[in-house]
C-alpha positions in Angstrom: 0.0 0.0 0.0 1.4 3.4 -1.1 1.5 5.9 1.7 0.2 8.4 2.4 -3.3 7.2 1.2 -4.9 9.9 -0.8 -8.5 10.4 0.3 -10.7 12.4 -2.1 -13.5 14.4 -0.6 -15.7 17.3 -1.4 -14.5 20.5 0.3 -17.6 21.3 2.4 -17.4 21.2 6.2 -19.8 18.2 6.3 -17.7 16.2 3.8 -14.5 16.8 5.8 -16.3 15.8 9.1 -17.3 12.6 7.3 -13.7 11.8 6.3 -12.7 12.2 10.0 -15.5 9.9 11.0 -14.2 7.2 8.8 -10.6 7.7 10.1 -11.8 7.5 13.7 -13.9 4.4 12.9 -10.8 2.7 11.5 -8.8 3.6 14.6 -11.4 2.0 16.7 -10.8 -1.2 14.7 -7.0 -1.0 15.2 -6.3 0.4 11.7 -4.0 3.5 11.7 -2.4 4.8 8.5 -0.8 7.9 7.0 -3.3 9.8 4.8 -3.7 13.0 2.8 -7.0 14.6 2.1 -7.5 15.7 -1.5 -10.3 18.3 -1.8 -12.1 18.1 -5.1 -15.1 20.2 -6.2 -17.7 18.2 -8.1 -20.3 19.5 -10.6 -22.7 19.8 -7.7 -20.3 22.0 -5.7 -19.7 24.4 -8.6 -23.3 24.6 -9.8 -25.6 25.7 -7.0 -28.4 26.8 -9.3 -29.6 23.7 -11.1 -32.3 21.9 -9.1 -31.3 18.4 -8.1 -34.5 17.2 -9.9 -32.7 18.2 -13.1 -29.2 17.1 -12.3 -27.2 14.1 -13.4 -26.9 10.9 -11.4 -23.3 11.6 -10.6 -23.7 15.3 -9.8 -21.8 15.0 -6.5 -19.3 12.4 -7.5 -18.2 13.0 -11.1 -14.8 14.8 -10.5 -14.0 12.5 -7.6 -14.6 9.4 -9.7 -12.3 10.8 -12.3 -9.6 11.4 -9.7 -9.8 7.8 -8.5 -9.6 6.4 -12.0 -6.6 8.5 -13.1 -4.7 7.9 -9.8 -4.9 11.4 -8.2 -6.8 9.8 -5.3 -6.7 6.3 -3.8 -10.1 6.3 -2.1 -13.1 8.5 -1.9 -15.5 9.1 1.0 -19.0 10.1 0.2 -22.4 10.4 1.8 -23.7 7.1 0.6 -27.0 8.5 -0.7 -25.0 10.7 -3.2 -23.6 7.7 -5.0 -24.8 7.2 -8.6 -27.0 4.1 -9.2 -24.1 2.5 -11.1 -20.5 3.4 -10.3 -18.1 4.0 -13.3 -16.4 0.9 -14.6 -13.3 0.2 -12.6 -14.6 1.5 -9.2 -16.4 -0.4 -6.4 -17.7 0.3 -2.9 -15.1 -0.9 -0.3 -17.4 -0.2 2.7 -20.7 1.1 3.8 -20.8 2.4 7.4 -23.6 1.9 9.9 -26.2 4.7 9.5 -26.1 7.5 12.0 -29.7 8.7 11.6 -31.9 8.1 8.5 -34.7 10.6 9.4 -35.5 14.0 7.9 -35.5 17.1 10.1 -37.6 20.2 10.0 -35.6 23.4 10.6 -37.6 26.6 11.2 -38.5 29.2 13.7 -41.8 27.3 14.4 -42.8 23.7 14.8 -44.3 21.9 11.7 -47.8 21.8 13.3 -47.7 25.6 13.7 -46.8 26.3 10.0 -49.3 28.8 8.6 -51.2 28.3 5.4 -49.4 28.8 2.1 -46.0 28.8 3.8 -42.8 28.3 1.8 -40.8 25.0 2.4 -37.3 24.5 1.1 -36.0 21.1 0.0 -33.9 19.7 -2.7 -35.4 16.2 -3.0 -38.3 15.1 -5.3 -39.3 12.4 -2.7 -39.4 15.0 0.1 -41.5 17.3 -2.0 -44.1 14.6 -2.6 -44.2 13.7 1.1 -44.6 17.3 2.1 -47.4 18.0 -0.4 -49.2 14.9 0.7 -49.2 16.3 4.2 -49.7 19.9 3.3 -51.0 20.5 -0.3 -51.2 24.3 0.4 -47.5 24.9 0.9 -45.1 26.3 -1.7 -42.1 24.2 -2.4 -38.8 26.0 -2.9 -35.9 24.2 -4.5 -32.9 24.9 -2.5 -29.2 24.2 -3.0 -25.9 24.8 -1.1 -24.1 23.6 2.0 -25.9 22.9 5.3 -24.8 26.3 6.6 -26.0 28.1 3.4 -29.4 26.4 3.7 -29.8 27.3 7.4 -29.1 30.9 6.4 -32.2 30.8 4.2 -34.3 30.3 7.3 -32.5 33.0 9.3 -33.0 35.5 6.5 -36.7 34.5 6.2 -36.3 33.6 2.5 -38.2 30.4 3.4 -40.4 29.5 6.4 -38.5 26.3 7.0 -36.3 23.7 5.3 -36.1 19.9 5.3 -32.6 18.5 5.7 -31.1 15.1 6.8 -31.0 14.9 10.5 -27.6 13.2 10.3 -26.0 16.2 8.6 -27.0 18.5 11.4 -25.9 16.0 14.0 -22.5 15.6 12.4 -22.0 19.3 12.4 -23.1 19.7 16.0 -26.1 21.7 14.8 -28.7 19.4 16.4 -30.2 22.4 18.3 -31.5 23.7 15.0 -33.9 20.7 14.7 -37.5 21.7 15.5 -39.2 18.4 14.5 -38.4 15.0 13.0 -40.6 13.8 10.2 -42.2 10.3 10.6 -41.4 9.0 7.1 -38.5 6.9 6.1 -35.5 8.9 4.8 -33.7 8.5 1.5 -32.1 5.2 0.9 -28.6 5.1 2.5 -29.3 8.4 4.3 -26.9 8.7 7.3 -24.5 6.1 5.9 -21.1 6.8 4.5 -19.5 5.0 1.6 -15.8 4.3 0.9 -15.1 3.9 -2.9 -11.9 2.7 -4.5 -10.5 1.0 -7.6 -11.9 -2.5 -8.0 -8.4 -4.2 -8.2 -6.9 -2.4 -5.1 -7.4 -5.4 -2.8 -5.0 -4.1 -0.1 -7.0 -0.9 0.4 -10.3 -2.8 0.2 -9.1 -5.1 3.0 -8.1 -2.1 5.1 -11.7 -0.9 5.1 -13.5 -4.3 5.3 -13.7 -4.2 9.1 -16.1 -1.2 9.0 -18.3 -2.5 6.2 -21.7 -3.2 7.6 -22.7 -5.3 4.6 -20.7 -8.1 6.0 -23.4 -8.5 8.6 -26.4 -8.2 6.3 -28.5 -11.1 5.5 -30.1 -11.6 2.1 -33.5 -11.8 0.6 -34.8 -14.4 -1.8 -37.9 -13.8 -3.8 -39.5 -17.2 -4.4 -42.4 -17.9 -6.7 -44.8 -20.3 -5.0 -46.6 -21.2 -8.2 -50.2 -20.8 -9.3 -51.9 -22.4 -6.2 -51.3 -26.1 -5.9 -48.5 -26.4 -3.3 -46.8 -29.2 -5.4 -46.2 -26.7 -8.2 -43.4 -24.8 -6.4 -39.9 -25.5 -7.7 -37.3 -27.7 -6.0 -35.1 -24.6 -5.7 -37.9 -22.7 -4.0 -38.3 -25.5 -1.4 -34.5 -25.4 -0.7 -34.7 -21.7 -0.1 -37.6 -22.2 2.3 -35.7 -24.9 4.2 -32.8 -22.4 4.8 -34.9 -19.4 5.7 -34.9 -17.6 9.1 -38.0 -15.6 8.1 -40.7 -16.1 5.6 -43.0 -13.3 4.5 -45.9 -14.8 2.5 -48.9 -13.5 0.5 -52.6 -14.3 0.5 -52.3 -16.4 -2.6 -49.6 -18.7 -1.2 -50.7 -22.1 0.1 -49.9 -22.0 3.8 -48.9 -25.7 3.7 -45.7 -24.6 2.1 -44.6 -23.3 5.5 -44.0 -26.9 6.5 -40.7 -26.5 4.7 -39.6 -23.7 7.0 -39.4 -25.4 10.5 -37.1 -22.9 12.0 -38.4 -19.7 10.4 -40.5 -16.9 11.6 -43.7 -16.7 9.6 -45.2 -13.2 8.7 -48.4 -12.9 6.7 -48.3 -10.0 4.3 -51.8 -10.3 2.9 -51.6 -8.4 -0.5 -55.1 -9.3 -1.6 -56.7 -6.6 -3.7 -58.0 -3.9 -1.4 -57.1 -5.9 1.7 -53.4 -5.6 2.7 -52.1 -6.7 6.1 -49.0 -4.6 5.3 -48.7 -1.7 2.9 -46.1 -2.1 0.2 -44.0 0.5 2.0 -44.2 -1.2 5.3 -43.5 -4.6 3.7 -40.4 -3.2 2.0 -39.1 -1.7 5.2 -39.7 -5.0 7.0 -37.6 -6.8 4.4 -34.9 -4.3 4.9 -34.9 -4.4 8.7 -34.8 -8.3 8.6 -31.8 -8.2 6.2 -30.0 -5.6 8.3 -30.4 -8.0 11.2 -28.6 -10.7 9.3 -31.6 -12.9 8.5 -32.1 -15.1 5.5 -35.5 -14.0 4.3 -37.7 -15.7 1.8 -40.3 -13.4 0.3 -42.9 -16.0 -0.8 -45.1 -14.7 -3.6 -47.9 -16.4 -5.5 -47.2 -17.3 -9.1 -43.9 -15.8 -10.4 -42.4 -13.0 -8.3 -41.8 -10.8 -11.2 -45.1 -10.9 -13.0 -47.7 -8.5 -11.6 -46.5 -9.0 -8.1 -44.6 -5.9 -7.1 -41.5 -8.0 -7.1 -39.6 -5.4 -9.2 -40.5 -2.7 -6.6 -39.1 -4.9 -3.8 -35.9 -5.7 -5.6 -35.3 -2.0 -6.5 -35.9 -0.9 -2.9 -33.6 -3.6 -1.4 -30.8 -3.0 -3.9 -30.9 0.7 -3.2 -29.7 -0.3 0.3 -27.1 -2.7 -1.2 -28.9 -5.7 0.2 -28.3 -8.9 -1.9 -31.5 -10.2 -3.6 -31.9 -13.5 -5.3 -34.9 -14.6 -7.4 -36.3 -18.1 -7.7 -38.8 -18.1 -10.6 -42.2 -19.6 -10.1 -44.9 -20.9 -12.4 -47.1 -17.9 -13.1 -50.8 -18.4 -12.8 -51.1 -16.9 -16.3 -49.6 -20.1 -17.8 -49.8 -22.7 -15.1 -53.6 -22.6 -14.6 -54.5 -22.9 -18.3 -51.9 -25.6 -18.8 -53.2 -27.6 -15.8 -56.5 -27.7 -17.6 -55.0 -28.7 -21.0 -55.9 -25.2 -22.4 -53.1 -24.0 -24.7 -52.4 -20.3 -24.9 -50.8 -20.8 -28.4 -51.7 -23.4 -30.9 -50.7 -23.8 -34.6 -53.2 -22.2 -36.9 -55.2 -20.8 -34.0 -53.0 -18.6 -31.9 -49.4 -17.5 -32.4 -49.4 -14.7 -29.8 -50.4 -14.3 -26.2 -50.5 -11.2 -23.9 -50.8 -11.0 -20.1 -52.8 -8.1 -18.9 -53.3 -6.7 -15.3 -56.9 -6.0 -14.6 -56.0 -3.0 -12.5 -53.6 -0.2 -12.9 -51.4 1.0 -10.1 -53.2 3.0 -7.5 -56.5 2.7 -9.4 -59.5 4.1 -7.5 -61.7 1.1 -6.7 -64.8 3.3 -6.9 -63.8 4.7 -10.3 -62.2 1.9 -12.3 -60.6 2.7 -15.6 -61.1 1.1 -19.0 -58.5 -1.6 -19.9 -56.0 -1.1 -22.7 -56.4 -4.2 -24.9 -53.1 -5.3 -26.5 -53.0 -6.9 -30.0 -52.6 -10.7 -29.5 -54.5 -13.9 -30.4 -55.0 -15.0 -26.8 -55.4 -12.7 -23.8 -54.9 -13.6 -20.1 -56.2 -11.1 -17.5 -54.9 -11.4 -14.0 -56.7 -9.8 -11.0 -59.5 -8.7 -13.3 -62.7 -10.4 -12.0 -64.0 -7.3 -10.1 -63.7 -5.4 -13.4 -65.1 -8.1 -15.6 -67.8 -5.8 -17.1 -65.3 -3.1 -18.0 -62.9 -5.7 -19.5 -65.7 -7.2 -21.7 -66.7 -3.7 -22.8 -63.0 -2.8 -23.6 -62.6 -6.0 -25.6 -65.6 -5.2 -27.8 -64.4 -1.6 -28.3 -61.1 -3.1 -29.4 -62.9 -5.1 -32.1 -63.3 -8.5 -30.4 -66.4 -10.4 -31.5 -69.1 -11.1 -28.9 -68.8 -14.8 -29.8 -65.2 -14.9 -28.7 -64.7 -17.8 -26.2 -63.9 -16.7 -22.6 -63.0 -19.0 -19.7 -62.7 -17.9 -16.1 -60.9 -20.0 -13.5 -61.2 -19.2 -9.8 -58.7 -20.8 -7.4 -56.9 -22.5 -10.3 -55.0 -25.7 -9.5 -56.4 -25.8 -6.0 -58.9 -28.3 -4.6 -61.7 -25.7 -4.7 -61.1 -24.7 -8.3 -64.1 -23.4 -10.2 -64.4 -23.1 -14.0 -66.9 -21.3 -16.2 -66.8 -21.2 -19.9 -68.7 -18.9 -22.3 -68.3 -16.0 -24.6 -67.8 -12.3 -24.3 -71.6 -12.0 -24.6 -72.5 -14.7 -22.0 -69.7 -15.0 -19.5 -70.8 -12.2 -17.1 -74.2 -13.8 -16.3 -72.5 -17.2 -15.9 -70.1 -15.8 -13.4 -73.0 -14.4 -11.4 -74.9 -17.6 -11.6 -72.0 -19.7 -10.4 -71.0 -17.1 -7.7 -67.4 -17.0 -8.9 -65.2 -15.0 -6.5 -61.5 -13.8 -6.7 -58.8 -14.9 -7.1 -59.7 -15.7 -10.7 -57.9 -15.8 -14.1 -59.7 -14.6 -17.3 -58.6 -16.3 -20.6 -59.9 -14.9 -23.9 -59.4 -16.5 -27.3 -60.2 -19.4 -29.6 -57.7 -21.8 -28.0 -60.4 -22.2 -25.2 -62.4 -24.4 -27.7 -59.7 -27.0 -27.3 -60.6 -27.5 -23.6 -62.0 -30.9 -22.8 -63.2 -31.1 -19.2 -62.2 -34.3 -17.5 -64.9 -35.9 -15.3 -63.7 -36.1 -11.7 -65.6 -37.0 -8.6 -65.7 -34.3 -5.9 -64.6 -35.2 -2.4 -64.8 -33.2 0.8 -61.6 -33.5 2.8 -62.1 -32.9 6.5 -58.5 -33.1 7.6 -55.5 -30.8 7.3 -53.6 -31.9 4.1 -56.0 -32.2 1.2 -53.2 -32.2 -1.4 -52.4 -35.8 -0.3 -55.6 -37.1 -1.9 -55.9 -35.3 -5.2 -55.4 -38.6 -7.1 -59.0 -39.4 -6.0 -60.5 -36.5 -8.0 -61.4 -33.0 -7.2 -60.8 -32.4 -3.5 -62.7 -29.7 -1.6 -60.9 -28.8 1.6 -63.5 -28.6 4.4 -61.4 -28.9 7.6 -63.3 -30.2 10.6 -60.3 -29.6 12.9 -58.2 -26.6 13.7 -54.6 -27.3 14.8 -52.7 -24.8 17.0 -49.5 -25.1 19.1 -49.9 -25.1 22.9 -48.4 -22.1 24.6 -46.7 -23.4 27.8 -46.2 -21.4 31.0 -42.9 -21.5 32.9 -43.9 -24.5 35.0 -45.0 -26.5 31.9 -41.8 -25.7 30.1 -39.7 -26.9 33.0 -41.7 -30.2 33.1 -41.4 -30.6 29.4 -37.6 -30.1 29.4 -37.2 -32.6 32.3 -39.3 -35.1 30.4 -37.2 -34.7 27.3 -33.9 -35.2 29.2 -35.2 -38.3 30.9 -36.6 -39.9 27.8 -35.0 -42.8 25.9 -37.7 -42.9 23.2 -39.8 -40.0 21.7 -43.0 -41.1 20.0 -44.6 -38.8 17.3 -47.8 -39.9 15.7 -48.3 -37.0 13.3 -46.5 -34.2 11.4 -47.9 -31.7 13.9 -46.6 -33.7 16.9 -43.1 -33.8 15.4 -43.1 -30.1 14.2 -44.5 -28.6 17.4 -42.4 -30.8 19.7 -39.1 -29.5 18.1 -40.3 -25.9 18.1 -41.4 -26.1 21.7 -38.2 -27.7 22.8 -36.1 -25.1 21.1 -38.0 -22.4 22.9 -36.8 -23.7 26.2 -33.5 -25.2 25.1 -32.2 -23.6 21.8 -29.3 -26.0 21.5 -30.7 -29.5 21.9 -28.9 -32.8 21.2 -30.8 -35.8 20.0 -28.0 -38.3 19.5 -29.0 -40.5 22.4 -32.7 -40.3 21.7 -34.7 -42.9 19.7 -37.5 -41.3 17.6 -40.4 -43.5 16.7 -42.9 -42.1 14.2 -45.9 -42.9 12.1 -45.4 -42.6 8.3 -43.1 -40.8 5.9 -44.7 -37.4 6.5 -43.9 -37.4 10.2 -40.4 -38.7 9.4 -39.9 -35.7 7.0 -41.0 -33.3 9.6 -38.1 -34.4 11.8 -35.7 -34.5 8.9 -36.4 -30.8 8.3 -34.8 -30.3 11.7 -31.9 -32.6 11.0 -33.3 -35.3 13.2 -33.4 -38.9 12.0 -36.2 -41.2 13.1 -34.9 -44.7 14.0 -38.3 -46.3 13.8 -40.9 -45.5 11.1 -44.2 -47.3 11.0 -45.3 -47.8 7.4 -48.7 -48.8 8.7 -50.1 -45.3 9.6 -52.0 -46.3 12.7 -51.2 -46.4 16.5 -51.3 -50.2 16.3 -48.8 -50.2 13.4 -46.4 -47.9 15.4 -46.7 -50.1 18.5 -45.8 -53.1 16.5 -42.8 -51.3 14.8 -41.5 -50.1 18.2 -41.8 -53.6 19.9 -39.9 -55.2 17.0 -36.9 -52.8 17.4 -36.7 -52.1 21.1 -37.2 -53.9 24.4 -39.7 -51.5 26.1 -39.2 -52.8 29.6 -38.3 -49.8 31.9 -37.8 -47.5 29.0 -38.8 -43.8 29.5 -41.0 -42.7 26.6 -41.9 -39.1 25.9 -45.2 -38.9 24.0 -45.9 -35.4 22.6 -49.6 -35.4 21.4 -52.7 -33.5 20.7 -55.2 -32.2 23.2 -57.5 -35.1 22.1 -55.6 -38.2 23.3 -55.9 -41.7 21.9 -55.4 -43.9 25.1 -54.6 -47.0 23.1 -51.0 -46.3 22.4 -50.1 -45.1 26.0 -51.8 -48.0 27.6 -50.2 -50.5 25.2 -46.7 -49.1 25.8 -47.2 -49.3 29.6 -48.4 -52.9 29.2 -45.0 -53.6 27.5 -43.2 -52.3 30.6 -42.5 -48.7 29.5 -42.9 -45.5 31.6 -44.9 -43.1 29.4 -45.0 -39.3 29.9 -47.6 -37.6 27.7 -47.2 -33.9 26.9 -49.9 -31.9 25.1 -48.0 -30.2 22.4 -50.8 -28.9 20.1 -54.5 -28.3 20.4 -57.1 -30.0 18.2 -60.3 -28.0 18.2 -63.4 -27.8 16.2 -63.7 -24.8 13.9 -66.9 -22.8 13.7 -69.8 -24.4 11.9 -70.2 -23.5 8.2 -73.1 -24.2 5.8 -72.2 -27.2 3.6 -71.2 -26.4 0.1 -74.1 -26.1 -2.4 -72.3 -27.9 -5.3 -72.4 -31.7 -6.0 -70.4 -33.7 -3.5 -69.6 -37.4 -4.3 -67.8 -38.3 -1.1 -66.1 -37.4 2.1 -62.7 -38.2 3.5 -62.1 -38.3 7.3 -58.6 -38.5 8.5 -59.1 -38.9 12.3 -61.8 -39.8 14.8 -62.1 -36.1 15.7 -62.9 -35.1 12.1 -65.8 -37.6 12.3 -67.1 -36.4 15.6 -66.9 -32.8 14.7 -68.7 -33.3 11.4 -71.5 -35.2 13.1 -71.7 -32.5 15.8 -72.2 -29.8 13.2 -74.3 -31.6 10.6 -76.0 -34.5 12.4 -75.6 -37.0 9.6 -73.5 -37.9 6.6 -75.6 -37.9 3.4 -76.4 -41.4 2.3 -75.4 -40.7 -1.3 -71.8 -39.9 -0.3 -69.0 -42.3 -0.5 -67.3 -42.3 2.9 -63.6 -43.0 3.3 -61.5 -43.1 6.4 -57.8 -42.9 7.0 -56.7 -45.5 9.6 -58.6 -48.3 11.4 -59.5 -46.1 14.4 -61.2 -43.5 12.2 -63.0 -46.3 10.3 -64.2 -47.8 13.6 -65.5 -44.4 14.7 -67.6 -44.2 11.6 -68.8 -47.8 11.9 -69.8 -47.2 15.5 -71.8 -44.2 14.4 -73.8 -46.4 12.0 -71.9 -46.0 8.8 -71.0 -49.6 8.0 -70.5 -48.8 4.3 -67.4 -46.6 5.1 -64.2 -47.8 3.6 -60.6 -47.5 4.6 -58.0 -45.5 2.7 -55.1 -47.4 4.3 
């Protein structure tokens, strides 16, 4: 490294304070070196007239960048928010510092709330102008330029009633007393942070500053497309991302069963249904940023493909403005996945050689005053998020020259067990939608390729358990859960008893996915670092085995017969149960058979209620044709009969497991059959 290190900086007092801040930060990390400050005026320093709204991207870095590239300087120190979107070729950011304060300050003789009507407000930022006018449409915006001291002088000379400046700038110059108020909004990206820039091949200098680079501690965000609806249509790469996640933020259209792949992650529901958002887009983006700043591996799980009508581009742009790494795992978009699952081609030789995807709603469109839809030129059109504007879409199609006889298909909840399909024409489809009571989310397909659709006859089964996707081979499966599963929240005494039971156990018995999943989660709450090497896990079925595998736990005994009797047989064949201590995490609705049988074999059994199995609120049975019903546990049978009194005689009745079958037979349904 050539000494002294030549540090390029703008000549303002604030810029020089920022250089000293970096030097002191390095000293705190044990890095001391000879340096020389090279003061360089940029275009922004020389031109104090041009509004920043009309200035170039590198207005405050151009001359400094040139000095780095021609060797007059070795590094440059900038306010990070002044960096251009793309650095010149040959330069790179060596370090970003931790932000001092990212808020905007109000400087004035009066508080913001006391600002009179039609006051003048000085700012140099387009974003700040929009925020101010949103709060106070009556004020006059004055574009201001100059150093912090020059801007403060505008207030003192009453040329403006107040100015908006970065709070960090005032704090760095020991001018904090000038602050009247702090605004509630989020500041500019990178506001309060400093950036060290150097030549991309100067590894020695890059290493010198690596210790103060906060990006080393950032996590990363992966946008994952969950597919069109069916949870099995997510990609393998998407599942791998979920398995590694610390936090998953998921949308309304995402099948919540995909969260089973995220055993250690925090789950945050973001909503994002039209007109009903659990989080605003701004709050959601900030949440992603804060989780990444905390070093988390975040999966942003979005329906369909994350970059097709899903605000994915907004999220990527926002995160990258903070230099947070973002990866994208593509998904099957509903625009193609849903028609394909029905055998409806979007292009076909001699019929359609072009297809266009259209959003049914424009950005920030007023729900009470919907706009006409711009119809692109294509043989097949696919409208996403358009059902609530169906009448306007149909009118727009006719104005664009589409015949009233053009085929139209609408698919609600495509690829899911409760999928609904209506098929008609531009002239008839609206009445058909009303008749069939079609609700969003729905896809609208327009074009002659719809005539190639041949509906396959499938029986419709109501599924009363928790994982309907396991039975789609039987036909159309309508999920109608008769149980609601929730983890038990333990108090301090229960947690202590649970931990003691775990440590004393030789064998841990899990009879369901929920038992395995909630057992591990509950244990890690009381003992984050748990060791399982000396524990024998005995489980029912592959699904329960996979739940443990997601936590890097291997089950020694797996009963292929998915019943309590089958598990007892498998355990007895592998282990001498005499005087063994067994921990049995179970639901709030115990099946006494397994505990009593294990005790009869000489074991000591400690049952722990790990999750609640409760009956959901009663709903009216679906009005459509139902051919059969699937019960997956005795409680699903009992809850169904409690709500509806009887099972229709015309329905085919199927039961998972011998205990469920016996419950049905004891209730008088001798014609029920077993799925096992």
